[in-house]
N, C-alpha and C positions, 0 to 999 in steps of 0.2 A: 442704209442700203443693204440689200441681201448679199451675203458673202459668196454665193455661188459664182463660179467663173465660167470657163469655156466648156460647158457640158457637151456641146455638139462636137467638139474636138476630143472629148474624152479626158480632159485635163483635170477635172476636179476630183481630188482624192476623197472628198466627203460625199460624193454622189451615192445615192441608193442604187444598188446593182442587184438584179436577179436574172438568172439564166436557166433555161430548160431545153432539153432536146426532145422534140416531138417526132413520133413515128409516122411522118407524112412528108411528102415532097414540099419543097419551098413554096411553089406556086399555090398549093392547097392551103398552106398555113397563112400565106399572104392574103388570099381570098377571105379567110376567116377573120382577119383583122380589118379588111377594107370594104366589105360588103355588108350593108345594114342587116339584111335578113340572116346573115351568118353570125354577125356580132350579137344579135339579140338572143342567140342560142346558148352563148357561153359567157359573155362579158359581165363582170361584176362579182361582188362577194357571194360566196356559197350561201344558198338559201333565198337570195333575192331573185325576183322575177322581173325581167325587162318588160316595161309597160309601153314605152314609146321610144322610137328611134328615127331620127332624121340624119342622113349622112350626105354631105356635100364634099366628096374627096378631091380637093384641089388645094394648093397653097392659098391660105385665107379662108377656106371652107371650114365647116364645122361638123362634128358628130355631136348631136344633142340627144340626150337620153334621160329616161326616168325609170327608176327601179323601185318596185314594191318591196318593202321590207317584210321579212317573215312575221307571222303572227306572234305577238308577244314582244316584239322588238320596241325599244324606246326611241327608234330613229324617225318616227313619223310615218305617215301612210305611203308617201312617195319621196324618194331621194333623187334629186336632179343633178346632172353633171354634163360637162361638154368638153370636147377637144376643139382647139383651133389649130388647124394644120399649118405648119411652117414649110416643111419639105416632104416630098413624096418621091421616092426613088424605087419604082417597082422592079423586082420583088425583093429588094435588098434593105430598105430603110425607110422608116417613118419618123418624123420629127413633129411634135405637137405640144401645145400648152394645155394642160388639163386643169379644170376648175370645178368646184361645186357651182351649181347654178339654180335659178328658179325655173318655173315652167316656161317662162318666156325666153330663157337663155341668158339672162343677166347674171353676172358673177355674184355669188353669195359666199358667206362664211360656211365652214364646215358645221354641220348641224349639231355636233357634239363637242367640238373643240374650237372655241373662239380665237385661240392664238395660232390656229393652223394657217399656213400661208394661202393666199387666195389663188396663186398661180404656181403650177409646177411644170417645168420643162421636161419632157420625156423624149428620149431618143431610143427607138426600137430597131434592132438590127435582126435580119434573117439570113443565117448562114447555112448552106447545104453541107451535110456531113453524111456521106454514104447513103443517099436516098432519104435521109431524115433531115430535120431542120432544127438548128439551134436558134432560139429566140433569146435575145439579151435586151433587157430594159435597163437603161440608165436614167435616173431621174433626180431632180432637185428643185428646190424652191427658187423662184425668181421674183423680182420686184417686191421684196418683203423686208421686214425688219429683222434685226439679228435675233430677237425673241422668237419670231415666227420660224426662222431658219432653225433655231435650237429645238423648237417643238417638233419640227419635221424630223430632224436628225435623231432625236431621242426616241422616236417611234419606229425605228427600223425593225425591231423584233415583230411588232404588230403588222407592219407592212409586209414583211416576208411571209407571215401567216396569211394575210389577205390575198396577196398576189399568188402565193402558193395554191390557195383554194381556187382562185380565178384560173390559173394555169391547169389545175386538176380538171376543171370544167372544160377547158379547151381540149385537153387530152381525151376526155370522154366524148366530146363532140366530134373530134376527128376520127375516133375509133368507130363511131356509129354512122358516119356519113361516107 
């Protein structure tokens, strides 16, 4: 069984955590995370282009997306992923399970890491700070083997770089809109 515990309550000390303050009001940052046409402008690794996005923002609903890898990447032509929403508390908190998927939305393995967990629980909070917004993401594997959990935890430096680039794109998006 996967060793993650109560991520939603913030109790797991091994959770991946990244936080950034954005120079935009909380409602605008919330909209960037919860509206498909906005998510397609910034979500994903730097250099990837959002190809498809379907969003059903409700508990049990999904965000299903495809991203085209940059030319020369060994990731394949399109990388698919999805969120399954568990909790939505506008404009303060989103809880969802994130997975790699295929074009039909079925959960798949990470295209480059066969021991990567298939499901990651993410809790994203949005806190107002003097007209700006602090976004904090806490994540961790669920429904996984200890080996999959260890693969996840050992990749925190890479994840910080990836989410840092994604948050850079959100920063750019918020500055230009």
